[in-house]
C-alpha positions in Angstrom: 1.5 -18.3 13.7 2.5 -20.3 16.8 5.4 -22.7 16.6 4.4 -26.2 15.7 1.0 -25.2 14.1 0.5 -26.6 10.6 1.6 -24.5 7.6 0.9 -25.0 3.9 0.8 -28.5 2.6 0.3 -29.9 6.2 4.0 -29.3 7.1 4.9 -27.6 10.4 5.8 -24.0 10.0 8.5 -23.4 12.6 8.5 -19.6 12.5 6.4 -16.6 13.4 4.8 -15.7 10.1 3.9 -12.1 11.3 7.5 -11.5 12.3 8.8 -12.9 9.0 6.4 -10.8 6.9 7.2 -7.7 8.9 10.9 -8.1 8.2 10.6 -9.2 4.6 8.2 -6.4 4.0 10.7 -3.8 5.2 13.4 -5.3 2.8 11.1 -5.2 -0.2 9.7 -1.7 0.8 13.2 -0.3 1.0 14.8 -2.0 -2.0 11.9 -3.0 -4.3 11.2 -6.4 -5.7 14.3 -6.6 -8.0 16.6 -4.9 -5.5 15.8 -7.2 -2.6 18.2 -10.2 -2.8 17.5 -13.6 -1.3 20.6 -13.1 0.9 19.1 -9.9 2.3 15.7 -11.6 2.8 17.5 -14.5 4.5 19.3 -12.2 6.9 16.2 -10.2 7.7 13.9 -13.1 8.3 16.3 -15.7 9.6 14.9 -18.2 7.0 17.1 -20.0 4.6 16.0 -19.9 0.9 14.6 -23.4 1.0 12.3 -22.4 3.9 11.2 -19.3 2.1 10.3 -21.4 -1.0 8.6 -24.1 1.1 6.5 -21.5 2.9 5.7 -19.0 0.1 6.4 -20.9 -3.1 8.9 -18.4 -4.5 10.4 -15.0 -4.0 7.4 -13.6 -5.8 5.1 -15.5 -3.5 6.8 -13.9 -0.5 6.6 -10.5 -2.1 2.9 -10.8 -2.7 2.3 -12.0 0.8 4.2 -8.9 2.0 2.1 -6.7 -0.2 -1.1 -8.1 1.4 0.5 -7.7 4.8 1.1 -4.1 4.1 -2.4 -3.6 2.8 -3.9 -5.1 5.9 -1.6 -3.0 8.2 -0.1 0.3 7.3 -2.2 0.6 4.1 -5.5 0.1 6.0 -4.6 3.0 8.3 -4.4 5.3 5.2 -7.7 4.2 3.6 -9.8 3.5 6.8 -12.0 6.6 6.2 -13.2 5.1 2.9 -15.2 2.6 5.0 -17.0 5.2 7.1 -20.7 5.5 7.2 -20.6 9.0 5.8 -18.9 9.8 2.5 -17.9 13.4 2.3 -15.1 15.8 1.6 -13.7 15.5 5.2 -13.4 11.7 4.8 -11.3 12.1 1.6 -9.2 14.8 3.3 -8.5 12.4 6.2 -7.3 9.7 3.7 -4.7 12.2 2.4 -3.8 13.4 5.9 -3.3 9.7 7.0 -1.1 9.2 3.9 1.0 12.2 4.9 1.4 10.8 8.4 2.2 7.2 7.4 4.4 8.0 4.5 6.7 10.2 6.6 6.9 7.9 9.6 10.6 8.1 10.7 10.5 4.5 12.0 9.7 2.9 8.6 10.9 3.2 5.0 9.3 6.4 3.6 6.5 6.5 1.2 3.9 3.8 0.3 5.1 0.2 -0.4 2.3 -0.3 -3.0 1.6 3.1 -4.6 5.1 3.4 -6.1 6.1 -0.3 -6.0 7.3 -2.1 -9.1 6.3 0.8 -11.4 9.0 -0.5 -13.8 10.3 -4.1 -13.7 12.3 -6.1 -16.1 10.6 -8.4 -18.7 11.3 -11.4 -16.4 9.1 -10.0 -13.7 6.0 -8.8 -15.5 3.8 -11.0 -13.2 5.1 -8.9 -10.3 4.2 -5.7 -12.0 0.7 -7.0 -12.7 0.3 -8.1 -9.0 1.1 -4.6 -7.8 -1.0 -2.9 -10.4 -4.0 -5.0 -9.4 -3.6 -3.9 -5.8 -3.4 -0.2 -6.8 -6.5 -0.7 -9.0 -8.4 -2.0 -6.0 -7.5 1.1 -4.0 -8.5 3.3 -6.9 -11.8 1.5 -7.1 -12.4 2.0 -3.4 -11.8 5.7 -3.8 -14.1 6.0 -6.8 -16.8 4.0 -4.9 -16.5 6.5 -2.0 -16.9 9.4 -4.4 -20.0 7.8 -6.0 -21.5 7.4 -2.5 -20.7 11.1 -1.7 -22.4 12.1 -5.0 -25.5 10.0 -4.3 -25.7 11.5 -0.8 -25.5 15.0 -2.1 -22.1 15.9 -0.7 -20.3 15.9 -4.1 -21.5 17.8 -7.1 -23.8 15.7 -9.4 -21.7 17.0 -12.3 -18.5 15.7 -10.9 -16.6 13.1 -13.0 -16.0 10.5 -10.2 -13.7 8.4 -12.3 -11.4 11.4 -13.1 -11.6 12.7 -9.6 -10.6 9.2 -8.2 -7.6 9.2 -10.5 -6.7 12.7 -9.3 -6.6 11.6 -5.7 -4.8 8.4 -6.6 -2.2 10.5 -8.4 -1.9 12.7 -5.3 -1.3 9.7 -3.1 1.4 8.3 -5.4 3.0 11.7 -5.7 3.0 12.1 -1.9 4.8 8.7 -1.7 7.4 9.8 -4.2 8.0 13.1 -2.4 8.2 11.4 1.0 10.9 9.2 -0.4 12.7 12.3 -1.6 12.6 13.7 1.9 9.4 15.7 2.2 8.2 15.9 5.8 4.7 15.4 7.2 3.9 19.2 7.2 4.9 19.5 3.5 2.8 16.5 2.6 -0.2 17.8 4.6 0.1 21.1 2.7 0.1 19.2 -0.5 -3.0 17.3 0.6 -4.8 20.6 1.4 -4.1 22.0 -2.0 -5.3 18.7 -3.6 -8.7 18.9 -1.8 -9.5 22.1 -3.9 -10.5 19.7 -6.6 -13.5 18.5 -4.6 -16.6 20.2 -6.1 -19.2 20.8 -3.3 -22.6 19.2 -3.5 
């Protein structure tokens, strides 16, 4: 957002929102919601806590804005094949290969910000856990819808359990995220993806 343009509640937002979200996203991605302190967020974004609260309502509001920023950026590069005109095995394989590439990018925190984010949070932050879970559920729903399309188009066995198969691929993506965080490189993640594709029953 350009300097001087109106922000929430009609007040001027005197910062570049894309830049702030990029930097705050990296802090949350690296440390998680509970591990990211306001002082770290302040240093990364250049915003004082009152400015963060004025612009995003709360630390949780900033976190959810960063989750959406990730989904619209890095996350969309992983799931882009799901929007293709043709639903088939190769499209699903491309999703996993995209994940292998993005999760192992040396210029960013490793893994997926959402697939392994806030898997366990304290009782005070259950709303955060639900917010992340809802975003994972949307991705899982998109995978299942893709599989249903492939089945309807005859490229996936009519006997395939699309809900179970979607959870299989969702679990693979989450596992790739964890293993990338543990140091697995792109080639190792791609090999994992190739093995996972063995679960696709041909039409």
